[in-house]
N, C-alpha and C positions, 0 to 999 in steps of 0.2 A: 306431846299429847299425853304422855305418861304423867308429867308433873301437873298438867291441868286436871287430870283425872284424880290425882292424889289430893290436890287442893279442893275439888268438889267433894271429895270423900270426907275431908276435914270440915267442910261447911263453910270455908272461907269464901270462895268465889260464889257459892250459892247465896250466902248472906249479902255479898256486895250486889249480886245480880238482882236479888228481890228488893234491896234498898234503892236501887236505880230504876228498876222497872217493877213497881209494887203490884201492878194489876196483871202481870204476865202469869201464864200457866206453865209451871215447870213439869217436866215429865215426872210421873209418879215414881219410877224407879230412882231417879235422881234425888228427889225429896226424901225417899226412905233411906238412902244411903247416907245422907247428910247428918253428921253428928249434931248440928245446930237446927235441925229441921223443926223441932218443937218450939224452939225459941223464935225462929224466923218470922212466923206470922203472928206473934204475939205483940202485946202493946209495948213491952219493953223494947222490942226491936224497932218498932215505929219511931219511938223517941230516940233511939240511938242513930237511926237513919237520918232523922231531922237534924240532930246534933252534928253528925259527920258532914252533912251537906252544908250546913251553916258554917262550920269551921273551914271547910274546903273553899267555900266562896269568899270568905274573909281573907283567907291566905291567898287566893288568886288575886283579889283586889290589891293586897299589899304588894305582892311581887310585880304585878303589872304596872302599878303606880310608880314603884321605884324605877322600873325600866323606862317608863315614859318621862319621869323627871330627868333622868340621865340624858335622854334624847333631847328634851325640849328646853331645859334652862339654858344650857350653853352648848349649842351644837358644835361650836369651834373646839371647845375643850374635849367633848365626846370624840369627835373625829380625830383629833391629835393623840388622845390618850388611848383610846381603844382600838382605833383602826389604823393608827400609825400613818396618817395621811396629812401632809403639812398644809395644803391649801385646797379648799373645795369652793365650789360656785355657790351663790345664793340660792339657786334652784334646789341644791341638795339640802340646804338648811330648811327650805320650805317642805321638802319631803319629810325630813325628820320631825318637823313640828306637826305636820299633818298626822304622822304616825303617833305622836304624843297625844294629840286630840282623840284619836281612834282608841288608843289604849286607855286613856282616862275615861272616855265615854263608856267603854266595855266594863272597866273596873268599877264605875259607879253603878252601873246595871247589876253587877254581881254583888256589890255591897247592899244595894237596896233589896236584892232578892234573898240575900242571907236572912233578912229580918221579915220577909213576906212569904208566907206559906204558898200563896197562890202562884208565885212566879219561880219558886225555888227550883223545880225540876227543869224548867226551860232554861234557867241560868246555868244549871250544871251542864245541860246539853250544849249551850253556847261555849262553854269553857272547852268542851271536847272538840267541837267544830273549829274553834280558834286555834288551839293547839295542833289538831290535825292539819289545818291550812298552813301553819308554820312549818310543820314537819314536811309536808308535801312540797312546799315551796323551796325548802332547803335541799330536799332530794333532787328536784328538777335542777336547781342551781349546781349541785354537786355533779350530776351527770353532764350538764351543758358547759359548766365553767371550770370544773376541776375542784381540787381541795382548797378550802380557804385557809387564812392564817389560823394559828392556834387560839386566838382570842374568840373567833367565831366558831 
């Protein structure tokens, strides 16, 4: 809590918060303590927020596309190289290729939204939901199945 308070005092988290939720009402005390409070609501800040979101969505597209390509181009190579499994059923390959399609679809949405002001905030929200879903699934698997190999 101390670290978060210090970051808010520096204005870093306040700036990020206002960038993500531009129409929100921050507590007066919090805005007054922020070193960046004068800049946060200005035009410069709005342009910085757009640029940050655009860069983030392009980065998310690139990362998810690389992962999707690794899954989908050669599932046999992927399974042998990264999961150290010598033989897998065709059903598993279908699952990997379905995940490939899902990742590419979301990545294309993020790339489109990076250049479209109307959908940019929704796309940023979907990246948070996407990552949160992956983290939740991994935590459930960690509790139910135990520790995975170092690659995972």
